[in-house]
N, CA, C and O atoms as a GROMACS GRO file, in nm:
protein
  300
    1MET      N    1  11.346  -3.944  -4.151
    1MET     CA    2  11.303  -3.894  -4.280
    1MET      C    3  11.186  -3.979  -4.326
    1MET      O    4  11.188  -4.101  -4.313
    2SER      N    5  11.085  -3.915  -4.379
    2SER     CA    6  10.968  -3.985  -4.429
    2SER      C    7  10.947  -3.945  -4.574
    2SER      O    8  10.949  -3.826  -4.608
    3LEU      N    9  10.928  -4.043  -4.659
    3LEU     CA   10  10.912  -4.016  -4.802
    3LEU      C   11  10.795  -4.097  -4.855
    3LEU      O   12  10.786  -4.217  -4.830
    4VAL      N   13  10.706  -4.031  -4.928
    4VAL     CA   14  10.594  -4.099  -4.992
    4VAL      C   15  10.600  -4.065  -5.139
    4VAL      O   16  10.599  -3.948  -5.176
    5ALA      N   17  10.606  -4.166  -5.224
    5ALA     CA   18  10.603  -4.146  -5.369
    5ALA      C   19  10.489  -4.231  -5.423
    5ALA      O   20  10.478  -4.349  -5.390
    6MET      N   21  10.404  -4.171  -5.505
    6MET     CA   22  10.290  -4.245  -5.556
    6MET      C   23  10.245  -4.184  -5.687
    6MET      O   24  10.263  -4.065  -5.710
    7PRO      N   25  10.185  -4.266  -5.775
    7PRO     CA   26  10.128  -4.211  -5.898
    7PRO      C   27  10.004  -4.130  -5.865
    7PRO      O   28   9.944  -4.148  -5.759
    8LYS      N   29   9.967  -4.043  -5.954
    8LYS     CA   30   9.845  -3.964  -5.935
    8LYS      C   31   9.726  -4.058  -5.933
    8LYS      O   32   9.706  -4.136  -6.027
    9PRO      N   33   9.646  -4.052  -5.827
    9PRO     CA   34   9.530  -4.143  -5.819
    9PRO      C   35   9.422  -4.105  -5.921
    9PRO      O   36   9.394  -3.987  -5.941
   10GLN      N   37   9.364  -4.204  -5.983
   10GLN     CA   38   9.257  -4.182  -6.081
   10GLN      C   39   9.136  -4.265  -6.044
   10GLN      O   40   9.158  -4.379  -6.004
   11PRO      N   41   9.014  -4.222  -6.053
   11PRO     CA   42   8.976  -4.081  -6.062
   11PRO      C   43   8.961  -4.018  -5.924
   11PRO      O   44   8.945  -3.897  -5.912
   12GLU      N   45   8.966  -4.101  -5.820
   12GLU     CA   46   8.947  -4.053  -5.683
   12GLU      C   47   9.076  -3.995  -5.627
   12GLU      O   48   9.185  -4.035  -5.666
   13ILE      N   49   9.061  -3.902  -5.535
   13ILE     CA   50   9.179  -3.848  -5.468
   13ILE      C   51   9.193  -3.905  -5.327
   13ILE      O   52   9.276  -3.858  -5.249
   14ALA      N   53   9.112  -4.005  -5.294
   14ALA     CA   54   9.114  -4.062  -5.159
   14ALA      C   55   9.252  -4.115  -5.122
   14ALA      O   56   9.296  -4.097  -5.008
   15GLU      N   57   9.321  -4.178  -5.215
   15GLU     CA   58   9.454  -4.232  -5.186
   15GLU      C   59   9.553  -4.120  -5.154
   15GLU      O   60   9.633  -4.132  -5.062
   16LEU      N   61   9.546  -4.012  -5.230
   16LEU     CA   62   9.631  -3.897  -5.205
   16LEU      C   63   9.595  -3.833  -5.072
   16LEU      O   64   9.684  -3.795  -4.995
   17GLN      N   65   9.466  -3.821  -5.044
   17GLN     CA   66   9.423  -3.762  -4.917
   17GLN      C   67   9.471  -3.845  -4.799
   17GLN      O   68   9.509  -3.789  -4.696
   18LYS      N   69   9.471  -3.978  -4.813
   18LYS     CA   70   9.520  -4.064  -4.706
   18LYS      C   71   9.668  -4.038  -4.680
   18LYS      O   72   9.711  -4.030  -4.565
   19ALA      N   73   9.747  -4.025  -4.787
   19ALA     CA   74   9.890  -3.996  -4.770
   19ALA      C   75   9.910  -3.862  -4.700
   19ALA      O   76   9.997  -3.849  -4.614
   20LEU      N   77   9.831  -3.761  -4.737
   20LEU     CA   78   9.842  -3.630  -4.673
   20LEU      C   79   9.798  -3.637  -4.527
   20LEU      O   80   9.860  -3.574  -4.441
   21ASP      N   81   9.693  -3.712  -4.499
   21ASP     CA   82   9.647  -3.728  -4.360
   21ASP      C   83   9.752  -3.798  -4.275
   21ASP      O   84   9.778  -3.758  -4.162
   22ASP      N   85   9.813  -3.904  -4.331
   22ASP     CA   86   9.920  -3.975  -4.259
   22ASP      C   87  10.038  -3.882  -4.231
   22ASP      O   88  10.096  -3.885  -4.123
   23ALA      N   89  10.072  -3.800  -4.330
   23ALA     CA   90  10.183  -3.705  -4.313
   23ALA      C   91  10.149  -3.602  -4.206
   23ALA      O   92  10.234  -3.565  -4.126
   24THR      N   93  10.025  -3.557  -4.205
   24THR     CA   94   9.983  -3.457  -4.107
   24THR      C   95   9.998  -3.510  -3.965
   24THR      O   96  10.034  -3.435  -3.874
   25LYS      N   97   9.970  -3.637  -3.947
   25LYS     CA   98   9.983  -3.699  -3.814
   25LYS      C   99  10.128  -3.700  -3.765
   25LYS      O  100  10.152  -3.710  -3.644
   26ARG      N  101  10.223  -3.689  -3.856
   26ARG     CA  102  10.365  -3.697  -3.820
   26ARG      C  103  10.435  -3.562  -3.818
   26ARG      O  104  10.557  -3.555  -3.807
   27LEU      N  105  10.358  -3.454  -3.830
   27LEU     CA  106  10.418  -3.321  -3.835
   27LEU      C  107  10.504  -3.289  -3.713
   27LEU      O  108  10.601  -3.214  -3.724
   28GLU      N  109  10.469  -3.343  -3.599
   28GLU     CA  110  10.546  -3.316  -3.476
   28GLU      C  111  10.690  -3.365  -3.490
   28GLU      O  112  10.779  -3.314  -3.421
   29GLU      N  113  10.714  -3.463  -3.577
   29GLU     CA  114  10.847  -3.521  -3.596
   29GLU      C  115  10.933  -3.440  -3.693
   29GLU      O  116  11.051  -3.468  -3.710
   30CYS      N  117  10.873  -3.339  -3.757
   30CYS     CA  118  10.939  -3.274  -3.870
   30CYS      C  119  10.976  -3.128  -3.842
   30CYS      O  120  10.908  -3.058  -3.767
   31ASP      N  121  11.086  -3.085  -3.903
   31ASP     CA  122  11.127  -2.946  -3.900
   31ASP      C  123  11.073  -2.868  -4.020
   31ASP      O  124  11.049  -2.748  -4.010
   32CYS      N  125  11.054  -2.938  -4.132
   32CYS     CA  126  11.013  -2.872  -4.254
   32CYS      C  127  10.930  -2.968  -4.338
   32CYS      O  128  10.944  -3.090  -4.326
   33VAL      N  129  10.845  -2.914  -4.423
   33VAL     CA  130  10.759  -2.994  -4.509
   33VAL      C  131  10.779  -2.947  -4.653
   33VAL      O  132  10.784  -2.827  -4.680
   34LEU      N  133  10.790  -3.043  -4.744
   34LEU     CA  134  10.805  -3.014  -4.886
   34LEU      C  135  10.719  -3.112  -4.963
   34LEU      O  136  10.730  -3.233  -4.942
   35VAL      N  137  10.635  -3.062  -5.052
   35VAL     CA  138  10.553  -3.146  -5.138
   35VAL      C  139  10.603  -3.128  -5.281
   35VAL      O  140  10.606  -3.016  -5.332
   36LEU      N  141  10.643  -3.236  -5.345
   36LEU     CA  142  10.690  -3.233  -5.484
   36LEU      C  143  10.590  -3.308  -5.572
   36LEU      O  144  10.542  -3.415  -5.535
   37MET      N  145  10.560  -3.250  -5.687
   37MET     CA  146  10.471  -3.317  -5.782
   37MET      C  147  10.535  -3.309  -5.921
   37MET      O  148  10.582  -3.203  -5.963
   38GLN      N  149  10.535  -3.422  -5.992
   38GLN     CA  150  10.591  -3.426  -6.126
   38GLN      C  151  10.483  -3.388  -6.226
   38GLN      O  152  10.375  -3.448  -6.227
   39LYS      N  153  10.512  -3.290  -6.310
   39LYS     CA  154  10.417  -3.245  -6.411
   39LYS      C  155  10.415  -3.340  -6.529
   39LYS      O  156  10.515  -3.406  -6.558
   40LYS      N  157  10.302  -3.349  -6.597
   40LYS     CA  158  10.288  -3.436  -6.713
   40LYS      C  159  10.384  -3.396  -6.825
   40LYS      O  160  10.436  -3.482  -6.895
   41ASP      N  161  10.406  -3.265  -6.841
   41ASP     CA  162  10.490  -3.217  -6.950
   41ASP      C  163  10.632  -3.185  -6.902
   41ASP      O  164  10.696  -3.090  -6.948
   42ASN      N  165  10.679  -3.266  -6.807
   42ASN     CA  166  10.813  -3.252  -6.748
   42ASN      C  167  10.815  -3.137  -6.647
   42ASN      O  168  10.729  -3.049  -6.648
   43GLY      N  169  10.912  -3.140  -6.564
   43GLY     CA  170  10.925  -3.038  -6.462
   43GLY      C  171  10.858  -3.081  -6.331
   43GLY      O  172  10.791  -3.183  -6.324
   44LEU      N  173  10.879  -3.001  -6.230
   44LEU     CA  174  10.826  -3.028  -6.097
   44LEU      C  175  10.747  -2.909  -6.046
   44LEU      O  176  10.778  -2.794  -6.077
   45LEU      N  177  10.646  -2.938  -5.968
   45LEU     CA  178  10.580  -2.838  -5.888
   45LEU      C  179  10.619  -2.865  -5.744
   45LEU      O  180  10.630  -2.981  -5.704
   46TYR      N  181  10.642  -2.763  -5.667
   46TYR     CA  182  10.670  -2.786  -5.526
   46TYR      C  183  10.591  -2.688  -5.442
   46TYR      O  184  10.563  -2.576  -5.482
   47PHE      N  185  10.558  -2.735  -5.324
   47PHE     CA  186  10.485  -2.654  -5.228
   47PHE      C  187  10.558  -2.666  -5.095
   47PHE      O  188  10.585  -2.776  -5.048
   48ALA      N  189  10.588  -2.554  -5.037
   48ALA     CA  190  10.658  -2.548  -4.909
   48ALA      C  191  10.604  -2.428  -4.833
   48ALA      O  192  10.545  -2.338  -4.892
   49PRO      N  193  10.624  -2.426  -4.703
   49PRO     CA  194  10.576  -2.310  -4.627
   49PRO      C  195  10.634  -2.180  -4.680
   49PRO      O  196  10.748  -2.175  -4.726
   50GLU      N  197  10.554  -2.075  -4.674
   50GLU     CA  198  10.599  -1.944  -4.720
   50GLU      C  199  10.726  -1.904  -4.646
   50GLU      O  200  10.737  -1.923  -4.525
   51GLY      N  201  10.819  -1.850  -4.719
   51GLY     CA  202  10.944  -1.808  -4.658
   51GLY      C  203  11.053  -1.915  -4.662
   51GLY      O  204  11.167  -1.889  -4.625
   52THR      N  205  11.018  -2.037  -4.707
   52THR     CA  206  11.119  -2.141  -4.719
   52THR      C  207  11.215  -2.104  -4.831
   52THR      O  208  11.173  -2.073  -4.942
   53GLN      N  209  11.344  -2.108  -4.801
   53GLN     CA  210  11.443  -2.070  -4.900
   53GLN      C  211  11.462  -2.181  -5.003
   53GLN      O  212  11.449  -2.299  -4.972
   54VAL      N  213  11.492  -2.141  -5.126
   54VAL     CA  214  11.516  -2.238  -5.232
   54VAL      C  215  11.630  -2.332  -5.195
   54VAL      O  216  11.626  -2.450  -5.229
   55ALA      N  217  11.730  -2.282  -5.126
   55ALA     CA  218  11.842  -2.368  -5.084
   55ALA      C  219  11.794  -2.478  -4.991
   55ALA      O  220  11.842  -2.591  -4.998
   56THR      N  221  11.700  -2.446  -4.904
   56THR     CA  222  11.645  -2.546  -4.813
   56THR      C  223  11.567  -2.652  -4.890
   56THR      O  224  11.579  -2.771  -4.861
   57ILE      N  225  11.488  -2.608  -4.988
   57ILE     CA  226  11.413  -2.702  -5.071
   57ILE      C  227  11.507  -2.793  -5.147
   57ILE      O  228  11.484  -2.914  -5.154
   58GLY      N  229  11.614  -2.737  -5.205
   58GLY     CA  230  11.713  -2.817  -5.277
   58GLY      C  231  11.780  -2.917  -5.185
   58GLY      O  232  11.803  -3.032  -5.224
   59TRP      N  233  11.813  -2.875  -5.064
   59TRP     CA  234  11.877  -2.965  -4.967
   59TRP      C  235  11.784  -3.080  -4.932
   59TRP      O  236  11.828  -3.195  -4.924
   60MET      N  237  11.655  -3.049  -4.910
   60MET     CA  238  11.561  -3.155  -4.876
   60MET      C  239  11.545  -3.255  -4.989
   60MET      O  240  11.545  -3.376  -4.966
   61ALA      N  241  11.532  -3.205  -5.111
   61ALA     CA  242  11.517  -3.294  -5.226
   61ALA      C  243  11.641  -3.381  -5.242
   61ALA      O  244  11.630  -3.500  -5.270
   62GLN      N  245  11.759  -3.323  -5.226
   62GLN     CA  246  11.883  -3.400  -5.238
   62GLN      C  247  11.893  -3.503  -5.126
   62GLN      O  248  11.944  -3.613  -5.147
   63SER      N  249  11.845  -3.468  -5.008
   63SER     CA  250  11.846  -3.562  -4.896
   63SER      C  251  11.760  -3.684  -4.927
   63SER      O  252  11.797  -3.796  -4.894
   64PHE      N  253  11.643  -3.661  -4.991
   64PHE     CA  254  11.558  -3.773  -5.029
   64PHE      C  255  11.629  -3.864  -5.128
   64PHE      O  256  11.624  -3.986  -5.115
   65VAL      N  257  11.696  -3.805  -5.226
   65VAL     CA  258  11.769  -3.885  -5.325
   65VAL      C  259  11.875  -3.969  -5.255
   65VAL      O  260  11.888  -4.088  -5.281
   66HIS      N  261  11.951  -3.907  -5.166
   66HIS     CA  262  12.054  -3.981  -5.092
   66HIS      C  263  11.990  -4.093  -5.011
   66HIS      O  264  12.041  -4.205  -5.010
   67TYR      N  265  11.880  -4.064  -4.943
   67TYR     CA  266  11.812  -4.163  -4.861
   67TYR      C  267  11.767  -4.281  -4.947
   67TYR      O  268  11.783  -4.397  -4.908
   68LEU      N  269  11.710  -4.254  -5.064
   68LEU     CA  270  11.666  -4.361  -5.153
   68LEU      C  271  11.781  -4.449  -5.198
   68LEU      O  272  11.766  -4.570  -5.210
   69HIS      N  273  11.896  -4.388  -5.225
   69HIS     CA  274  12.011  -4.465  -5.271
   69HIS      C  275  12.073  -4.549  -5.160
   69HIS      O  276  12.147  -4.642  -5.188
   70THR      N  277  12.044  -4.517  -5.034
   70THR     CA  278  12.102  -4.593  -4.924
   70THR      C  279  12.006  -4.697  -4.866
   70THR      O  280  12.042  -4.769  -4.773
   71LEU      N  281  11.884  -4.706  -4.920
   71LEU     CA  282  11.788  -4.805  -4.871
   71LEU      C  283  11.835  -4.946  -4.907
   71LEU      O  284  11.891  -4.969  -5.015
   72LYS      N  285  11.812  -5.037  -4.816
   72LYS     CA  286  11.838  -5.178  -4.843
   72LYS      C  287  11.706  -5.244  -4.878
   72LYS      O  288  11.600  -5.195  -4.840
   73PRO      N  289  11.711  -5.355  -4.952
   73PRO     CA  290  11.586  -5.421  -4.994
   73PRO      C  291  11.492  -5.455  -4.876
   73PRO      O  292  11.370  -5.456  -4.892
   74GLU      N  293  11.549  -5.482  -4.760
   74GLU     CA  294  11.464  -5.519  -4.646
   74GLU      C  295  11.404  -5.397  -4.575
   74GLU      O  296  11.320  -5.414  -4.487
   75ASP      N  297  11.446  -5.273  -4.612
   75ASP     CA  298  11.393  -5.152  -4.548
   75ASP      C  299  11.251  -5.126  -4.585
   75ASP      O  300  11.192  -5.028  -4.539
   0.00000   0.00000   0.00000
């Protein structure tokens, strides 16, 4: 599982582009891709391949939460 969380870069998007480029290099390792973005006025935006079921998106998001809760400080 690979997870990248970062604040919105200001004013350049180079940092975000680097994260997307790094993720693209690892696509061979993945079954599915989900991009989550937190909106300024609450709520989330998500982007996933067309045809991805909402249940799959929910499962992926929940998996990230579980993964974060099981990380050790040395990870």
